[in-house]
C-alpha positions as CSV (number, residue, x, y, z in Angstrom):
1,M,10.9,-9.3,-14.4
2,P,12.5,-12.6,-13.4
3,V,16.2,-12.4,-12.7
4,T,16.8,-15.5,-14.9
5,Q,14.9,-17.0,-17.8
6,A,15.4,-20.5,-16.4
7,Q,12.2,-22.3,-15.5
8,E,13.2,-24.8,-12.8
9,E,10.2,-26.0,-10.8
10,I,9.7,-25.6,-7.1
11,T,6.8,-27.1,-5.2
12,L,5.7,-24.9,-2.3
13,S,4.7,-28.0,-0.3
14,S,8.3,-29.3,-0.5
15,L,9.5,-26.4,1.6
16,T,9.1,-26.3,5.4
17,L,7.4,-23.3,7.0
18,K,10.8,-22.1,8.2
19,E,12.3,-22.4,4.8
20,K,9.5,-20.4,3.3
21,I,9.9,-17.6,5.8
22,A,13.7,-17.6,5.4
23,Q,13.1,-16.8,1.7
24,S,11.5,-13.6,2.9
25,V,14.7,-12.4,4.6
26,M,17.7,-10.6,3.1
27,V,20.8,-10.1,5.2
28,K,24.0,-8.2,4.9
29,G,26.6,-10.7,3.7
30,N,29.9,-8.8,3.2
31,K,31.7,-11.7,4.8
32,F,30.6,-15.3,3.8
33,D,28.7,-16.9,6.6
34,D,27.6,-20.5,6.5
35,K,24.8,-19.6,8.8
36,F,23.0,-17.7,6.1
37,T,23.0,-20.5,3.6
38,E,22.2,-23.0,6.4
39,L,19.1,-20.9,7.1
40,G,18.2,-20.6,3.4
41,V,17.8,-16.8,3.4
42,G,16.3,-15.4,0.2
43,G,19.0,-12.9,-0.4
44,V,22.2,-11.0,0.5
45,F,23.0,-7.3,0.4
46,L,26.6,-6.4,-0.3
47,D,28.6,-3.2,-0.3
48,G,32.0,-1.8,0.6
49,L,34.2,-4.6,-0.9
50,E,37.6,-3.6,-2.2
51,S,37.2,-4.6,-5.8
52,E,34.7,-5.9,-8.4
53,E,36.6,-9.2,-8.4
54,A,36.0,-9.5,-4.7
55,Y,32.3,-9.1,-5.3
56,K,32.3,-11.7,-8.1
57,E,34.1,-14.3,-5.9
58,L,31.8,-13.7,-2.9
59,I,28.6,-13.8,-5.0
60,E,29.7,-17.0,-6.7
61,K,30.4,-18.6,-3.4
62,Y,27.0,-17.6,-2.0
63,Q,25.1,-18.8,-5.1
64,D,27.0,-22.1,-5.3
65,S,26.3,-22.8,-1.6
66,S,22.5,-22.0,-1.8
67,K,19.8,-24.5,-2.4
68,I,17.6,-21.8,-4.0
69,K,19.0,-19.0,-6.1
70,L,19.6,-15.8,-4.1
71,F,18.7,-12.3,-4.7
72,V,22.0,-10.4,-4.6
73,A,21.5,-6.7,-4.0
74,T,23.4,-3.5,-3.6
75,D,22.8,0.3,-3.6
76,L,24.0,1.6,-7.0
77,E,22.2,4.9,-7.4
78,G,25.0,7.1,-8.6
79,Y,25.0,9.2,-5.5
80,W,25.9,6.0,-3.5
81,N,28.3,3.7,-5.3
82,P,29.6,0.3,-3.9
83,F,32.3,-0.1,-6.5
84,P,35.7,1.6,-5.8
85,N,36.8,1.8,-9.4
86,Y,33.6,3.2,-10.9
87,K,32.5,6.8,-11.0
88,S,28.8,7.4,-11.7
89,K,26.7,10.4,-12.4
90,S,24.2,11.1,-9.6
91,F,20.4,11.4,-10.4
92,G,20.6,15.1,-9.7
93,E,23.0,15.5,-12.7
94,I,20.7,13.7,-15.2
95,K,19.3,16.3,-17.6
96,N,16.8,14.3,-19.7
97,Q,15.3,10.9,-20.3
98,E,18.0,9.8,-22.7
99,Q,20.7,10.3,-20.0
100,A,18.4,8.5,-17.5
101,Y,18.2,5.5,-19.9
102,Q,22.0,5.5,-20.4
103,L,22.6,5.7,-16.7
104,G,20.2,2.8,-16.0
105,K,21.9,0.8,-18.7
106,E,25.4,1.5,-17.4
107,H,24.4,0.6,-13.9
108,G,22.8,-2.6,-15.1
109,Q,25.8,-3.7,-17.1
110,I,28.3,-3.3,-14.2
111,L,25.9,-5.0,-11.8
112,K,25.2,-7.9,-14.2
113,E,28.9,-8.4,-14.9
114,T,29.7,-8.5,-11.2
115,G,26.9,-11.0,-10.4
116,F,24.2,-8.8,-8.9
117,N,20.6,-9.3,-9.9
118,L,18.8,-6.6,-7.8
119,D,19.6,-2.9,-7.5
120,F,18.1,-0.8,-4.7
121,S,17.6,2.0,-7.2
122,L,15.8,4.2,-8.2
123,I,14.5,6.8,-5.8
124,A,10.9,7.8,-6.9
125,E,10.8,10.8,-4.6
126,S,11.3,14.5,-5.4
127,K,11.2,16.0,-1.9
128,N,14.9,15.9,-0.8
129,T,16.4,18.0,2.0
130,V,19.0,15.6,3.2
131,W,20.9,14.1,0.2
132,P,21.2,16.4,-2.8
133,G,21.8,14.3,-5.9
134,R,19.9,11.2,-4.8
135,S,16.7,12.3,-6.6
136,F,15.9,13.4,-10.1
137,I,15.1,17.1,-10.6
138,G,12.9,19.0,-12.9
139,S,9.2,19.4,-13.5
140,N,6.9,16.6,-12.4
141,E,6.6,15.4,-15.9
142,E,10.4,15.5,-16.5
143,I,11.0,13.5,-13.3
144,K,8.4,10.9,-14.4
145,Q,10.2,10.4,-17.8
146,K,13.5,10.0,-16.1
147,I,12.0,7.4,-13.8
148,K,10.5,5.5,-16.7
149,F,13.7,5.5,-18.8
150,Y,16.1,4.7,-15.9
151,I,14.0,1.6,-15.1
152,K,14.0,0.6,-18.8
153,G,17.8,0.9,-19.0
154,L,18.5,-1.1,-15.8
155,Q,16.0,-3.9,-16.4
156,E,17.0,-4.4,-20.0
157,Q,20.2,-5.7,-18.5
158,R,18.2,-8.3,-16.5
159,V,18.8,-6.5,-13.2
160,M,15.7,-5.8,-11.1
161,A,15.0,-2.2,-10.3
162,I,13.4,-1.1,-7.0
163,A,11.4,2.1,-6.7
164,K,11.9,3.6,-3.2
165,H,11.0,4.8,-0.6
166,Y,7.2,4.3,-0.7
167,P,5.1,6.3,-0.2
168,G,7.6,9.2,0.0
169,G,9.0,11.6,2.6
170,S,12.1,9.5,3.4
171,M,14.5,12.3,2.5
172,L,13.0,15.1,4.5
173,K,15.0,13.9,7.5
174,D,17.6,11.1,7.9
175,P,15.7,7.9,8.8
176,H,18.9,6.2,9.7
177,I,18.9,8.4,12.8
178,F,15.5,10.0,13.3
179,K,11.8,9.1,13.3
180,V,10.5,10.8,10.2
181,K,6.9,12.1,9.6
182,A,5.6,13.3,6.2
183,N,2.4,14.4,4.6
184,I,1.8,12.4,1.4
185,S,0.1,13.9,-1.6
186,E,-1.2,12.5,-4.9
187,Q,1.8,14.0,-6.5
188,D,4.1,11.8,-4.3
189,L,2.2,8.7,-5.3
190,E,2.2,9.6,-9.0
191,L,6.0,8.9,-9.1
192,F,5.4,5.4,-7.9
193,D,2.5,5.0,-10.3
194,I,4.9,5.7,-13.2
195,A,7.3,3.1,-11.9
196,I,4.5,0.6,-11.6
197,K,3.2,1.3,-15.1
198,N,6.8,0.7,-16.4
199,N,7.1,-2.7,-14.8
200,V,9.4,-1.9,-11.9
201,S,10.2,-5.3,-10.3
202,A,10.0,-4.2,-6.6
203,I,9.0,-1.3,-4.4
204,M,10.8,-0.5,-1.1
205,I,8.7,0.7,1.8
206,G,10.2,3.6,3.8
207,H,10.1,4.0,7.5
208,T,8.3,7.3,7.3
209,I,5.2,7.8,9.5
210,V,2.7,9.3,7.0
211,S,-0.6,11.1,6.8
212,G,-2.5,12.9,4.0
213,T,-3.4,10.8,1.0
214,I,-2.2,7.7,2.9
215,D,-2.4,7.4,6.7
216,S,-0.1,4.9,8.4
217,K,-2.0,5.2,11.6
218,T,1.0,6.7,13.6
219,K,3.2,3.7,12.7
220,Q,6.2,3.6,10.3
221,S,5.1,2.7,6.8
222,T,7.0,-0.5,6.9
223,V,4.8,-1.9,9.7
224,S,1.6,-0.3,8.4
225,K,-0.8,-2.7,6.7
226,E,-2.8,0.4,5.6
227,V,0.2,1.7,3.6
228,I,1.0,-1.7,1.9
229,S,-2.7,-2.4,1.2
230,H,-2.9,1.0,-0.6
231,L,0.1,0.0,-2.7
232,R,-1.4,-3.4,-3.6
233,E,-5.1,-2.5,-3.9
234,K,-5.3,1.1,-5.0
235,Q,-2.1,1.3,-7.1
236,K,-2.4,-2.3,-8.3
237,F,1.3,-3.3,-7.7
238,K,1.8,-7.0,-8.3
239,G,5.6,-7.2,-7.7
240,I,7.9,-7.6,-4.7
241,V,7.4,-5.4,-1.7
242,I,10.6,-5.0,0.4
243,T,11.3,-3.1,3.6
244,D,13.9,-0.4,3.9
245,A,16.8,-1.6,6.1
246,I,15.3,-2.5,9.5
247,G,18.4,-1.5,11.5
248,M,17.7,2.2,10.8
249,M,16.9,4.0,14.0
250,G,13.8,5.6,12.4
251,L,12.2,2.2,12.8
252,R,14.3,0.7,15.7
253,W,13.3,3.5,18.1
254,S,9.9,1.8,18.2
255,Y,11.3,-1.8,18.7
256,L,14.3,-1.4,21.0
257,F,15.3,-4.9,22.4
258,N,12.3,-6.4,20.5
259,H,13.7,-7.7,17.3
260,E,11.4,-10.7,17.1
261,K,8.2,-8.5,17.4
262,L,9.6,-6.3,14.6
263,Y,9.9,-9.3,12.2
264,V,6.3,-10.4,13.1
265,D,4.9,-6.9,12.6
266,L,6.7,-6.6,9.2
267,A,5.3,-9.9,8.0
268,K,1.8,-9.0,9.2
269,A,1.9,-5.7,7.4
270,G,2.4,-7.4,4.1
271,N,6.1,-7.1,3.2
272,D,7.5,-9.8,1.0
273,I,11.1,-9.3,2.0
274,I,12.6,-8.1,5.3
275,L,15.8,-6.3,4.6
276,D,17.9,-7.0,7.8
277,S,21.0,-5.3,6.5
278,A,21.6,-1.8,8.0
279,F,24.4,-2.9,10.3
280,S,26.9,-5.8,10.4
281,F,26.7,-7.8,13.6
282,S,29.0,-10.6,14.5
283,N,25.9,-12.6,15.4
284,H,23.9,-11.5,12.4
285,G,22.9,-15.1,11.4
286,E,21.6,-15.8,14.9
287,R,19.7,-12.6,15.0
288,A,18.1,-13.4,11.6
289,E,17.2,-16.9,12.8
290,K,15.5,-15.5,15.9
291,G,13.4,-13.2,13.7
292,I,12.5,-16.1,11.3
293,N,11.6,-18.3,14.3
294,A,9.3,-15.6,15.7
295,V,7.4,-15.5,12.4
296,V,7.2,-19.3,12.4
297,K,5.5,-19.1,15.8
298,A,3.2,-16.4,14.7
299,V,2.0,-18.6,11.9
300,E,1.7,-21.7,14.1
301,N,-0.4,-19.8,16.6
302,G,-2.7,-18.3,13.9
303,E,-1.5,-14.7,14.2
304,I,-0.3,-14.8,10.6
305,S,-1.9,-17.2,8.0
306,E,0.4,-19.6,6.1
307,K,-1.5,-18.5,3.0
308,R,-0.2,-15.0,3.5
309,I,3.4,-16.4,3.7
310,D,2.9,-18.5,0.6
311,E,1.8,-15.5,-1.4
312,S,5.1,-13.7,-0.7
313,V,7.2,-16.8,-1.3
314,K,5.5,-17.4,-4.6
315,R,6.3,-13.9,-5.7
316,I,9.9,-14.2,-4.6
317,L,10.5,-17.5,-6.3
318,E,8.8,-16.4,-9.5
319,A,11.0,-13.3,-9.6
320,K,14.0,-15.6,-9.3
321,G,12.9,-17.4,-12.4
322,Y,11.3,-20.5,-10.9
323,Q,8.1,-22.1,-11.9
324,V,6.1,-22.4,-8.7
325,I,3.7,-25.3,-8.1
326,S,1.4,-24.9,-5.1
């Protein structure tokens, strides 16, 4: 689902390699930073501002300063809420598919009015021992229907929905702090299947180290080509694949002091967008540029093919409403 119906043209060959890779990066942009628009990042994640009007003003400034339209994302799940003057039901309070539809519609309306076009919601997981309320409850069939109708309500407002955290297990332990391991079953994957069948725009990959129906080969799912290949090839997902926030310790424990290698491994695994947003650093723009430059070098030395980069950029630009010419 494109975030706009406009059909401006972009020719891939008109973008430099660095510009293309920058489109695959989303940063935390709570304070306007010229460095982000100078780099040409593909998106910004925002939360914690003091009012809806503050969001509107900041989003407008980012979009007006960007050569290519930005994805502008937040976490509006109900359980987590970025807006100080809005109270939402949590997923755990949703009793049926009609309430799920109305919640998605309500979330979409406030996001669209504020200028967001991407919501890091919904959670397509039922196993939850950390954050009661973040997941739908009920029988497997009831949960599937709630997922279906929440997506419908949100995306009817032209706000892209994200199903997270593939392939599951991200709420068994807090991945912001710990490495998390999970055994994945077909039932876990069925919740993502229902999201895919109902045209969810994007899927967020979790940092869980998984075995069972999917084996991440002792790596976090975000850096596992095996996990993302399963999503693409077995589950036939054609939309945007985005990482969970890469500042979480569940991933960073494996990449301490090696931010550049992390960017390269994330790109190699098949992610379309790297979400570099978990923490706000004073030098966030410089950190993002180092990661982007590391991927540029990996392409130039043949470690990653430029075709692989182009596939992601094409998906990103088309989701933004552009007509992409190779």
